C-alpha positions as CSV (number, residue, x, y, z in Angstrom):
1,X,32.4,-7.9,11.7
2,X,34.9,-10.9,11.7
3,X,32.1,-13.3,10.9
4,X,30.8,-11.0,8.1
5,X,34.2,-10.8,6.5
6,X,34.7,-14.5,6.7
7,X,31.4,-15.2,5.0
8,X,32.2,-12.6,2.3
9,X,35.6,-14.3,1.7
10,X,33.9,-17.6,1.3
11,X,31.5,-16.3,-1.3
12,X,34.3,-14.6,-3.3
13,X,36.5,-17.7,-3.3
14,X,33.7,-19.9,-4.4
15,X,32.6,-17.6,-7.2
16,X,36.0,-16.8,-8.7
17,X,37.2,-20.4,-8.4
18,X,34.7,-21.3,-11.1
19,X,36.7,-19.9,-14.0
20,X,34.2,-20.9,-16.7
21,X,31.3,-19.1,-15.0
22,X,33.5,-16.0,-14.4
23,X,34.6,-16.0,-18.0
24,X,31.0,-16.3,-19.3
25,X,29.7,-13.5,-17.1
26,X,32.3,-11.2,-18.7
27,X,32.4,-12.5,-22.3
28,X,28.6,-12.7,-22.9
29,X,27.8,-9.0,-22.2
30,X,30.8,-7.9,-24.1
31,X,29.8,-9.8,-27.3
32,X,26.2,-8.8,-27.1
33,X,27.1,-5.1,-26.4
34,X,29.4,-5.1,-29.4
35,X,26.6,-6.4,-31.6
36,X,24.1,-3.8,-30.3
37,X,26.7,-1.0,-30.5
38,X,27.4,-1.8,-34.2
39,X,23.7,-2.1,-34.9
40,X,22.9,1.4,-33.6
41,X,25.8,3.3,-35.3
42,X,29.1,1.9,-34.2
43,X,30.8,5.1,-33.3
44,X,31.5,7.3,-36.4
45,X,29.9,5.0,-38.9
46,X,27.4,6.8,-41.2
47,X,23.8,5.6,-40.8
48,X,22.2,3.7,-43.6
49,X,20.1,5.7,-46.1
50,X,16.4,5.2,-46.3
51,X,15.7,2.9,-49.2
52,X,12.7,4.1,-51.2
53,X,11.3,3.5,-54.7
54,X,9.7,6.1,-56.9
55,X,7.1,5.4,-59.5
56,X,6.6,8.3,-62.0
57,X,3.2,7.8,-63.7
58,X,3.2,11.3,-65.0
59,X,6.4,11.3,-67.0
60,X,6.4,15.1,-67.2
61,X,9.3,17.5,-66.9
62,X,8.0,18.6,-63.5
63,X,7.8,15.0,-62.2
64,X,11.2,14.3,-63.5
65,X,12.6,17.2,-61.5
66,X,10.9,15.9,-58.4
67,X,12.5,12.5,-58.8
68,X,15.9,14.1,-59.4
69,X,15.4,16.2,-56.3
70,X,14.6,13.1,-54.2
71,X,17.7,11.4,-55.7
72,X,19.9,14.2,-54.6
73,X,18.9,13.9,-50.9
74,X,21.7,12.3,-48.9
75,X,19.2,10.7,-46.5
76,X,17.6,8.7,-49.2
77,X,18.6,5.8,-51.5
78,X,16.1,6.2,-54.4
79,X,15.4,3.7,-57.1
80,X,12.7,3.8,-59.8
81,X,10.3,0.9,-60.2
82,X,6.9,0.0,-61.4
83,X,4.2,0.6,-58.9
84,X,3.3,-3.1,-58.3
85,X,7.0,-4.1,-58.0
86,X,7.7,-1.2,-55.6
87,X,4.8,-2.2,-53.3
88,X,5.9,-5.8,-53.4
89,X,9.4,-4.8,-52.3
90,X,8.0,-2.7,-49.4
91,X,5.8,-5.6,-48.3
92,X,8.9,-7.9,-48.4
93,X,10.9,-5.5,-46.3
94,X,13.4,-4.7,-49.0
95,X,12.3,-1.0,-49.2
96,X,11.2,1.3,-46.4
97,X,8.6,3.2,-48.6
98,X,7.4,3.6,-52.2
99,X,6.3,7.0,-53.6
100,X,3.8,7.1,-56.6
101,X,3.6,10.3,-58.6
102,X,0.1,10.2,-60.3
103,X,-0.6,10.9,-63.9
104,X,-1.4,14.6,-64.5
105,X,0.8,15.6,-61.6
106,X,2.7,18.2,-63.6
107,X,-0.5,19.9,-64.9
108,X,-2.3,20.1,-61.6
109,X,0.4,20.7,-59.0
110,X,1.0,24.3,-60.0
111,X,-2.7,25.2,-59.9
112,X,-3.0,23.6,-56.4
113,X,-0.2,25.8,-55.1
114,X,-2.6,28.6,-54.4
115,X,-5.3,26.5,-52.9
116,X,-6.8,24.9,-56.0
117,X,-9.3,22.2,-55.2
118,X,-8.0,19.7,-57.8
119,X,-4.8,18.7,-56.0
120,X,-2.8,15.7,-57.4
121,X,-2.7,12.8,-54.9
122,X,0.8,11.4,-54.2
123,X,0.6,7.9,-52.7
124,X,3.1,6.8,-50.1
125,X,3.3,3.1,-49.4
126,X,5.3,2.4,-46.2
127,X,6.3,-0.6,-44.2
128,X,4.1,-0.7,-41.0
129,X,7.1,-2.0,-39.0
130,X,9.0,1.1,-39.9
131,X,6.5,3.7,-38.6
132,X,9.2,6.2,-37.8
133,X,9.9,6.5,-41.5
134,X,6.4,7.9,-42.2
135,X,6.8,11.4,-40.7
136,X,10.3,11.6,-42.1
137,X,9.1,10.8,-45.6
138,X,6.2,13.4,-45.2
139,X,8.7,16.1,-44.5
140,X,11.1,15.1,-47.3
141,X,8.3,14.9,-49.9
142,X,7.0,18.3,-48.8
143,X,10.5,19.8,-49.4
144,X,11.3,18.0,-52.7
145,X,7.9,18.5,-54.3
146,X,7.4,22.1,-53.2
147,X,10.7,23.4,-54.5
148,X,10.4,22.1,-58.1
149,X,6.7,23.0,-58.3
150,X,7.3,26.6,-57.2
151,X,10.3,27.0,-59.5
152,X,8.3,25.6,-62.4
153,X,5.4,28.0,-61.7
154,X,7.4,31.2,-61.5
155,X,9.9,30.3,-64.2
156,X,7.9,28.6,-66.9
157,X,4.3,29.0,-65.8
158,X,2.9,31.7,-68.0
159,X,-0.1,29.6,-69.3
160,X,-0.8,28.4,-65.8
161,X,-0.7,32.0,-64.5
162,X,-3.3,33.0,-67.1
163,X,-5.4,30.1,-65.9
164,X,-5.0,31.1,-62.3
165,X,-5.9,34.7,-63.2
166,X,-9.2,33.5,-64.8
167,X,-10.0,31.3,-61.8
168,X,-9.5,34.3,-59.5
169,X,-11.6,36.7,-61.6
170,X,-14.5,34.2,-61.7
171,X,-14.4,33.5,-58.0
172,X,-17.4,35.5,-56.7
173,X,-16.8,34.5,-53.1
174,X,-13.4,36.2,-52.9
175,X,-13.2,39.7,-51.6
176,X,-12.6,42.3,-54.2
177,X,-9.4,43.7,-52.6
178,X,-7.9,40.2,-52.3
179,X,-8.8,39.4,-56.0
180,X,-7.1,42.7,-57.1
181,X,-4.0,41.9,-55.1
182,X,-3.7,38.4,-56.5
183,X,-4.2,39.6,-60.1
184,X,-1.5,42.2,-59.5
185,X,0.9,39.6,-58.2
186,X,0.3,37.4,-61.3
187,X,0.9,40.5,-63.6
188,X,4.2,41.2,-61.7
189,X,5.4,37.6,-62.2
190,X,4.6,37.8,-65.9
191,X,6.6,41.0,-66.3
192,X,9.6,39.5,-64.5
193,X,9.5,36.4,-66.8
194,X,9.3,38.6,-69.9
195,X,12.2,40.7,-68.7
196,X,14.3,37.6,-67.9
197,X,13.5,36.1,-71.3
198,X,14.4,39.2,-73.3
199,X,17.7,39.8,-71.4
200,X,21.0,38.8,-73.1
201,X,22.4,35.4,-72.1
202,X,24.1,35.6,-68.8
203,X,22.9,39.1,-68.1
204,X,20.0,38.1,-65.8
205,X,18.7,35.0,-64.1
206,X,15.2,33.8,-64.1
207,X,13.5,33.8,-60.7
208,X,13.8,30.5,-58.8
209,X,12.9,29.2,-55.4
210,X,14.6,27.0,-52.9
211,X,14.5,26.1,-49.3
212,X,14.8,29.5,-47.4
213,X,17.5,28.4,-45.1
214,X,20.8,26.4,-44.7
215,X,21.2,23.8,-42.0
216,X,24.3,23.5,-39.8
217,X,24.3,20.2,-38.0
218,X,26.1,20.2,-34.6
219,X,25.8,17.5,-31.9
220,X,24.6,18.8,-28.6
221,X,27.1,17.4,-26.1
222,X,29.6,18.8,-23.6
223,X,32.4,17.9,-26.0
224,X,31.2,18.5,-29.6
225,X,34.6,17.6,-31.0
226,X,34.1,14.0,-29.8
227,X,31.7,11.9,-31.9
228,X,28.9,10.0,-30.3
229,X,29.9,6.4,-29.6
230,X,26.9,4.0,-29.6
231,X,29.0,1.4,-27.8
232,X,28.8,3.5,-24.7
233,X,25.1,2.9,-24.3
234,X,25.2,-0.8,-25.4
235,X,27.9,-1.7,-22.9
236,X,25.9,0.0,-20.1
237,X,22.7,-1.8,-21.1
238,X,24.2,-5.3,-21.5
239,X,26.4,-4.9,-18.4
240,X,23.2,-4.0,-16.4
241,X,21.4,-7.0,-17.8
242,X,24.0,-9.7,-17.2
243,X,25.1,-8.4,-13.8
244,X,21.4,-8.6,-12.7
245,X,21.3,-12.2,-13.9
246,X,24.5,-12.9,-12.0
247,X,23.0,-11.4,-8.8
248,X,20.0,-13.6,-9.1
249,X,22.2,-16.7,-9.8
250,X,24.2,-16.1,-6.6
251,X,21.0,-15.7,-4.6
252,X,19.8,-19.0,-6.0
253,X,23.0,-20.5,-4.7
254,X,22.1,-19.1,-1.3
255,X,18.8,-21.1,-1.5
256,X,20.7,-24.2,-2.5
257,X,22.9,-23.8,0.6
258,X,19.7,-23.6,2.7
259,X,18.3,-26.7,1.1
260,X,21.5,-28.7,1.8
261,X,21.2,-27.8,5.5
262,X,24.2,-25.5,5.7
263,X,22.0,-22.7,7.2
264,X,21.1,-24.9,10.1
265,X,24.8,-25.4,10.8
266,X,25.4,-21.7,10.7
267,X,22.6,-21.2,13.2
268,X,24.8,-23.0,15.7
269,X,27.2,-20.2,15.4
270,X,26.4,-16.7,16.9
271,X,25.2,-15.4,13.5
272,X,22.0,-13.5,12.9
273,X,20.0,-13.6,9.7
274,X,21.0,-10.0,9.1
275,X,24.7,-10.8,9.2
276,X,24.3,-13.8,6.9
277,X,22.3,-11.9,4.3
278,X,24.4,-8.8,4.7
279,X,27.5,-10.8,3.9
280,X,25.8,-12.1,0.8
281,X,24.9,-8.5,-0.3
282,X,28.5,-7.4,0.3
283,X,30.1,-10.2,-1.6
284,X,27.7,-10.0,-4.5
285,X,28.2,-6.3,-4.7
286,X,32.0,-6.8,-4.8
287,X,31.7,-9.4,-7.6
288,X,29.3,-7.2,-9.6
289,X,31.7,-4.3,-9.3
290,X,34.7,-6.4,-10.5
291,X,32.7,-7.7,-13.5
292,X,31.4,-4.3,-14.5
293,X,34.9,-2.8,-14.2
294,X,36.3,-5.5,-16.5
295,X,33.5,-5.0,-19.0
296,X,34.1,-1.3,-19.2
297,X,37.9,-1.8,-19.4
298,X,37.3,-3.9,-22.5
299,X,34.9,-1.3,-23.9
300,X,37.5,1.4,-23.4
301,X,40.4,-0.5,-24.9
302,X,38.6,-2.2,-27.8
303,X,35.6,0.0,-28.6
304,X,36.7,3.5,-27.7
305,X,34.3,4.1,-24.9
306,X,35.4,7.0,-22.7
307,X,34.3,8.5,-19.4
308,X,33.7,12.0,-20.7
309,X,31.9,13.2,-17.6
310,X,32.8,12.9,-14.0
311,X,35.1,10.0,-13.1
312,X,33.8,10.1,-9.5
313,X,30.2,10.1,-10.7
314,X,31.0,7.1,-12.9
315,X,32.4,5.2,-9.9
316,X,29.4,6.1,-7.7
317,X,27.0,4.9,-10.3
318,X,28.8,1.6,-10.6
319,X,29.0,1.1,-6.8
320,X,25.3,2.0,-6.4
321,X,24.2,-0.5,-9.1
322,X,26.4,-3.2,-7.6
323,X,24.6,-2.8,-4.3
324,X,21.2,-2.7,-6.2
325,X,22.1,-6.0,-7.9
326,X,22.8,-7.8,-4.7
327,X,19.7,-6.6,-2.9
328,X,17.5,-7.3,-6.0
329,X,18.8,-10.9,-6.3
330,X,18.2,-11.4,-2.5
331,X,14.7,-10.1,-2.8
332,X,13.9,-12.4,-5.7
333,X,15.2,-15.3,-3.7
334,X,13.2,-14.4,-0.7
335,X,10.0,-14.1,-2.7
336,X,10.7,-17.3,-4.7
337,X,11.6,-19.3,-1.6
338,X,12.8,-22.3,-3.7
339,X,15.5,-22.4,-6.4
340,X,13.1,-23.6,-9.0
341,X,10.5,-20.9,-8.3
342,X,13.2,-18.2,-8.0
343,X,14.6,-19.0,-11.4
344,X,11.2,-18.6,-13.0
345,X,10.4,-15.4,-11.1
346,X,13.9,-14.0,-11.9
347,X,13.5,-14.4,-15.7
348,X,10.2,-12.4,-15.6
349,X,11.5,-9.7,-13.2
350,X,14.9,-9.3,-14.9
351,X,13.5,-9.0,-18.4
352,X,11.0,-6.4,-17.2
353,X,13.7,-4.4,-15.6
354,X,16.0,-4.6,-18.6
355,X,13.3,-3.8,-21.2
356,X,11.8,-0.9,-19.2
357,X,15.2,0.4,-18.2
358,X,16.3,1.0,-21.8
359,X,19.0,-1.6,-21.8
360,X,18.2,-3.0,-25.2
361,X,17.1,0.3,-26.9
362,X,17.4,3.8,-25.6
363,X,14.4,4.9,-23.5
364,X,13.7,8.0,-25.7
365,X,12.3,5.6,-28.3
366,X,9.6,4.5,-25.9
367,X,6.1,6.0,-26.2
368,X,5.6,9.0,-23.9
369,X,3.5,7.1,-21.3
370,X,6.1,4.3,-21.1
371,X,8.9,6.8,-20.6
372,X,7.1,8.1,-17.6
373,X,6.4,4.6,-16.2
374,X,10.1,3.6,-16.7
375,X,11.1,6.3,-14.2
376,X,9.8,3.9,-11.5
377,X,12.3,1.2,-12.6
378,X,15.8,1.3,-11.0
379,X,17.6,0.1,-14.1
380,X,16.4,3.2,-16.0
381,X,18.3,5.3,-13.5
382,X,21.4,3.0,-13.7
383,X,21.6,3.3,-17.5
384,X,20.8,7.0,-17.5
385,X,23.6,7.6,-15.0
386,X,26.1,5.6,-16.9
387,X,25.1,7.4,-20.2
388,X,25.5,10.7,-18.4
389,X,29.0,9.9,-17.2
390,X,30.2,8.4,-20.5
391,X,29.0,9.7,-23.9
392,X,26.9,12.6,-22.6
393,X,29.9,14.0,-20.6
394,X,27.8,15.5,-17.8
395,X,29.3,16.7,-14.5
396,X,29.1,15.0,-11.1
397,X,25.7,16.5,-10.3
398,X,24.0,14.5,-13.1
399,X,25.0,11.3,-11.2
400,X,23.7,12.2,-7.8
401,X,20.0,11.7,-8.5
402,X,20.5,8.2,-10.2
403,X,22.8,7.2,-7.3
404,X,20.3,8.4,-4.7
405,X,17.4,6.5,-6.4
406,X,19.4,3.3,-6.7
407,X,20.4,3.4,-3.1
408,X,16.8,4.0,-2.1
409,X,15.7,0.9,-4.1
410,X,18.6,-1.0,-2.6
411,X,17.5,-0.2,1.0
412,X,13.9,-1.1,0.2
413,X,14.8,-4.4,-1.5
414,X,17.1,-5.4,1.4
415,X,14.6,-4.6,4.1
416,X,11.9,-6.5,2.3
417,X,14.2,-9.5,1.7
418,X,15.3,-9.5,5.3
419,X,11.7,-9.6,6.5
420,X,10.7,-12.3,4.0
421,X,13.7,-14.6,4.2
422,X,13.3,-17.8,6.3
423,X,15.9,-20.2,7.8
424,X,14.0,-23.1,6.4
425,X,12.7,-23.8,2.9
């Protein structure tokens, strides 16, 4: 134990004596985390509206109402432009999508409401790099087109109703009872329109249609009164990334010591390979824990990140990841064998762990198959555990599984590194 502590003290003194390296290991993740946090919301900042252009080739009263309805949506930033100009702006990345209302839209939309074959075709041009905008625009178009078309039909659509009545009466394939019911519905609508038209001003309102519900938006978190802070995830992700790189860098330093012959001198002392590697894991874990603590301290003071869940769970996740970092760096060094090969292997392995773990973007954005695959990556559990203890505000139980998984990976990594590490290069 005395030898282990002496080796740990040596590693800690050497690392923290290099003030520039220590400063960069803290400043770099903070700066990049601040950038990513502001990029994905920045706390209470309102997300940017979807910029779309609308081209109205119909120029009817109904198409004008559709454009006005789109303009009123708070999720959209709508501008009108010629079709060619709108498509060019989408291709250039200045707009997310362009909607083209065809000529004859006002005349044909009402008839298609009841299954008419001659449906007007609305063209939606979208940026292929913004594929998530496509399903959103489909839903918004369905809402903002359906409501004006239905209101126009049942409020000002007497000629169209007569046309629909004739179509139904000539449809020989329709069952007689269904034909009779539809004609009765059309007659009822006409009577309501006539009654509304003949009533004194202000005495009655013409029938109208709108979305049949109101929406109450409420965030699903343990503390709904506290707004989501995107910096909480970005600091977790960037902290994981740079501390992993630090762990690999310290392991490369271990290889350089071996190349300089320092390991041969240590063999003269009564030190086993397990004691030497164990001291490296302990010192690297302590350094990682100190750096992550400082990073989160800055996040809490400057960016409003809070531990809204279990404080004990938060500490356990940090300690588990610190041990994981040390064993991961040691494993990469054992597999790389030389400093040069280890650096190349470390870049590939660290980038894979960071990307698959959801450090750059949240893992729920991944395709379904990749979300399943990422569960086999230890960094996914580290970031999920930190998210659970910070902005998700979950209890201690939510940290236990990530901690257990990370400790399992730590044990496996250290055992494999111990078996593969050699006294000589």
